[in-house]
Structures are given as structure tokens and as C-alpha cells.
C-alpha positions, -999 to 999 in steps of 0.1 A, spaced: -138 471 -144 -163 482 -169 -198 472 -154 -217 481 -187 -223 441 -198 -236 433 -164 -263 461 -169 -282 444 -201 -276 408 -188 -290 418 -153 -323 435 -171 -324 403 -195 -324 381 -168 -347 398 -147 -372 401 -177 -368 362 -182 -376 354 -148 -405 378 -146 -422 367 -180 -422 330 -169 -435 336 -135 -464 361 -148 -471 334 -178 -472 305 -151 -494 325 -126 -517 332 -153 -520 299 -167 -526 282 -133 -556 307 -129 -569 297 -161 -566 263 -159 -574 254 -122 -614 248 -127 -601 221 -153 -577 207 -131 -600 207 -102 -626 188 -122 -602 164 -145 -571 161 -123 -576 153 -85 -550 139 -67 -566 116 -43 -544 107 -10 -530 77 -17 -501 56 0 -471 76 -13 -494 111 -3 -485 135 28 -518 151 19 -551 139 34 -576 154 10 -580 156 -29 -560 183 -43 -556 192 -80 -527 186 -99 -514 195 -132 -496 226 -121 -465 213 -140 -482 222 -174 -484 260 -165 -447 258 -153 -434 237 -185 -454 261 -208 -442 293 -190 -403 281 -192 -407 273 -230 -423 308 -234 -397 326 -217 -370 307 -233 -384 313 -269 -385 353 -260 -351 350 -245 -338 335 -277 -356 355 -301 -342 386 -286 -309 370 -280 -309 379 -246 -276 369 -228 -263 362 -261 -279 328 -261 -293 310 -295 -309 279 -303 -290 248 -310 -298 214 -319 -288 200 -283 -310 225 -268 -339 220 -296 -339 184 -285 -340 190 -247 -374 214 -250 -388 189 -274 -379 160 -251 -391 184 -218 -426 184 -240 -426 146 -246 -420 137 -210 -449 163 -198 -472 141 -223 -459 110 -207 -466 125 -171 -499 138 -178 -510 108 -193 -498 90 -161 -513 114 -138 -547 108 -154 -545 69 -160 -513 54 -144 -491 32 -165 -477 -1 -157 -441 4 -143 -422 -11 -174 -439 8 -203 -432 40 -183 -396 31 -179 -389 24 -215 -409 52 -229 -389 75 -202 -355 56 -214 -365 64 -250 -367 104 -243 -334 103 -222 -317 85 -246 -328 111 -274 -313 139 -255 -279 122 -247 -279 112 -286 -282 151 -295 -252 159 -270 -223 173 -291 -200 141 -299 -170 157 -282 -189 163 -247 -175 142 -223 -178 137 -185 -156 104 -176 -129 108 -200 -112 74 -191 -144 57 -203 -151 44 -238 -174 70 -256 -201 44 -260 -201 33 -224 -202 68 -210 -232 75 -232 -251 44 -216 -241 56 -182 -258 90 -188 -290 75 -202 -292 55 -169 -281 85 -151 -307 108 -165 -334 81 -162 -327 79 -125 -327 115 -120 -357 123 -137 -372 99 -114 -357 108 -82 -372 144 -91 -407 129 -95 -400 108 -62 -389 136 -39 -419 158 -51 -441 146 -23 -447 176 0 -457 210 -6 -430 231 -17 -404 206 -18 -396 210 -56 -392 244 -50 -369 241 -24 -347 222 -46 -352 241 -81 -348 278 -69 -315 274 -53 -302 252 -82 -315 277 -111 -298 305 -94 -263 289 -87 -267 278 -126 -270 311 -135 -243 323 -117 -218 297 -129 -226 309 -166 -217 344 -154 -185 331 -142 -181 314 -177 -185 279 -165 -217 274 -185 -230 285 -220 -253 316 -221 -282 287 -231 -278 274 -198 -284 304 -180 -312 313 -204 -328 279 -195 -321 284 -158 -338 317 -155 -369 308 -174 -373 277 -151 -366 297 -121 -396 320 -131 -420 294 -139 -415 277 -107 -417 311 -89 -453 316 -103 -463 282 -94 -446 286 -57 -477 308 -44 -501 277 -53 -481 251 -38 -474 269 -5 -484 249 27 -511 237 28 -509 234 -11 -536 243 -34 -522 226 -63 -496 200 -71 -470 196 -100 -479 162 -110 -460 141 -130 -466 164 -160 -446 188 -142 -420 167 -122 -407 147 -151 -397 176 -175 -384 196 -146 -361 164 -138 -352 160 -175 -342 199 -178 -321 200 -145 -304 167 -154 -294 184 -184 -282 216 -169 -263 193 -146 -249 175 -175 -236 207 -190 -216 215 -153 -202 183 -155 -190 183 -190 -172 217 -184 -150 201 -161 -170 206 -127 -184 171 -121 -180 174 -83 -201 207 -85 -227 186 -105 -230 164 -78 -230 185 -47 -259 211 -60 -284 179 -58 -267 161 -32 -295 159 -8 -320 146 -34 -295 122 -47 -289 110 -10 -325 106 -1 -337 89 -30 -307 64 -34 -304 54 3 -343 50 3 -340 30 -26 -314 6 -11 -331 5 22 -362 -10 2 -342 -34 -19 -325 -48 14 -359 -51 29 -371 -71 -2 -399 -45 -8 -415 -38 -40 -395 -8 -49 -419 2 -76 -449 3 -52 -462 38 -38 -445 46 -4 -436 74 23 -403 60 33 -384 89 19 -363 107 50 -387 138 44 -418 119 47 -404 101 78 -399 137 92 -435 145 85 -448 113 102 -426 122 133 -433 156 146 -420 179 119 -444 202 101 -441 204 61 -427 243 65 -400 227 88 -388 200 64 -388 221 33 -369 250 56 -341 227 63 -340 213 28 -340 248 14 -311 261 38 -291 230 31 -295 231 -7 -282 268 -4 -252 256 13 -247 229 -13 -248 251 -38 -226 276 -24 -200 248 -19 -204 239 -57 -195 277 -66 -168 273 -41 -154 242 -63 -157 259 -95 -139 290 -87 -112 275 -66 -95 247 -84 -71 232 -58 -76 195 -46 -79 205 -12 -104 230 -14 -129 200 -34 -120 178 -5 -130 199 21 -160 210 2 -173 176 -3 -165 166 31 -189 196 43 -214 184 19 -217 153 30 -219 160 68 -247 186 60 -266 160 43 -261 133 65 -272 159 94 -305 165 76 -312 127 70 -304 118 105 -324 146 119 -353 135 96 -351 102 103 -350 106 142 -381 133 140 -391 151 169 -397 141 204 -435 139 202 -450 162 232 -487 182 234 -471 208 212 -454 190 186 -476 162 176 -475 151 138 -503 172 117 
């Protein structure tokens, strides 16, 4: 086997991650005084923190991601190039970040916020290649409508799940690493690898400041565009004939948010009101330390991503059924453990 193509790709990937991480750190340090002055997240019904903490770190993450992508495309790293769909995604991510920034400073009413988010997601879906299809039996127009709804839900669930320190880091890092591996296996185009590497680097730079106890939060300015980018990358995986892999990778996020939503609907609660009833939030209220929660989520995400790679590499139905069953059991174990919490004792009290 000739390893020569791998070496440039590895170097290009490392350069993309390193550049995004460095830019993210530098921007966070530069912006921190302004964020501390103008963008404090004060404790609320949804918060897990108890003291005002600056938010808006997502500005640095997105800017670093875009800078690394621009350099990688300019140098043709990994053989990637800019096309209309990618350009629309990047512009839409900026638009989603602007919407999030406004909402961080002066919260928007629910309906205008959802309408604006829908317009942005619809733009991304509209720019997809006409031949791209995930659900072949469905008419083209109905699938596109479902993609808009699914994209809107995914953007918001990433926002919902960004509720404790390192939670989004524990989701983004395994997903982006897996997406890069899938691209190396030929299951994704090079542009997807570039975007995933750049996003991983941006989040890596942010991770230091968001470690428990966090000194900085992403804010909606970060979680919304990150959700959009991740959703687009997962859509590319599904469009390559790997729908199950695209579902397995974010399965914990999907399960926690979706089950929580239906539980609140059954209880006739106002689903758009701030709350702390996600499973990971229940865990912190029932004896788990934040680091214990995110460590469990991170490990389960690694397992889910490994199963996603398995179903891409092994096309047999039996392997897919087995992987899906294992994934469901893993996520169920995690959710049930979070819901039960710890048995509270003198050395296991909620913090």
C-alpha cells in the first residue's frame, strides 16, 4: 500500500485543526473583557450555573472555523474546493450566529425566532444539489419539507443540550472526528472533512475556557450555527446511503431532547419555557457532578460513533440491526442512569 497520499492529508488535517484552535483561543482572550461586560448569562430556570458567567464564546468558535475552512479551501487542502452548497451553509451559519447573538442580548419571542430559523434552514436545504435524496420512496418536495423540519429541530436540540459545561464539546469532538474518518473511507466528500476538522479545532480552543467550572459559555451565537453545521454534515452522511450512521452518531442528543419534549407535552407544560428537565440536567440535580455527566456522555458518544463507522464499513443487514440494538441499549442505559441519579449520601450530595 502506498502511504504517500496519507501523509499530506494528515498534515493538512492537523494544520486545519491547529489553525482553528489557535484562532479560537486568541479571539476568546481578545473578546473576553467585552463579553464579561456586555454578555453575562445570569442564572435562570434553565441554567445549571449559579453565578453570572460571560457567554458568546461561540463568536470565536465560528470565526475560527470559518478562517480555517477558508485557508484549507484556498490551499486546496485535502482536495476540497468551494461550491454553492458549501458557500450557502457557511453564510447561513453566520446568519444563524447573528440571530443567536441578538437572542443572547435581547431574547426574541418564540414565533419570530422559529420563523427566522426556518428561513435560514430552508435556504440551506434549497441549495442542496437537486439529485440529493435521503428517502428515495418519498416525493422530492415532501422530502425537502421534512429536511427543513428536521434541520430546524436539530439546530434547536443542539441549543437545548448546551446546558452544562463541556456538554457541547463532548458531542462535537467525537462527531467531527468520526466525520473525518468517514471522509477518509470515501463515505463523504473532502469538503465535509475540511468543515469537520475546522469545527473540531474551533471547539478545541473553546474547551479550555468551558471546562468545569466554566469561565465562558457558547451562547446561542455558538450553539445555533454549530447545530446547523453538524446537521448539514450528518445530512451528507445520510445522502451517501448511510442514514443509520447519521442517526447513530447524535443518538444521545436526539433521544434526550426528543423524549424530554414529549414528556413535557404529556404533562401539558409550556414547552417553550425555560426548564431543567433534560436527563443530563436531572443527573446534576440528583447527585452527579458535572464532570461525571459529561464523561459518561463523551464515552457513550465515542461508542455511538464507533457503531456508525461499523455500519458504514459493513453493509450487511445483520450488522446494522446489531449496531442499532447496541446503540439503543447504550443510550437507554445512560438516560435511565441520569434519571435515577445517585443515592445521596454525605459524600454524594448535589453541588
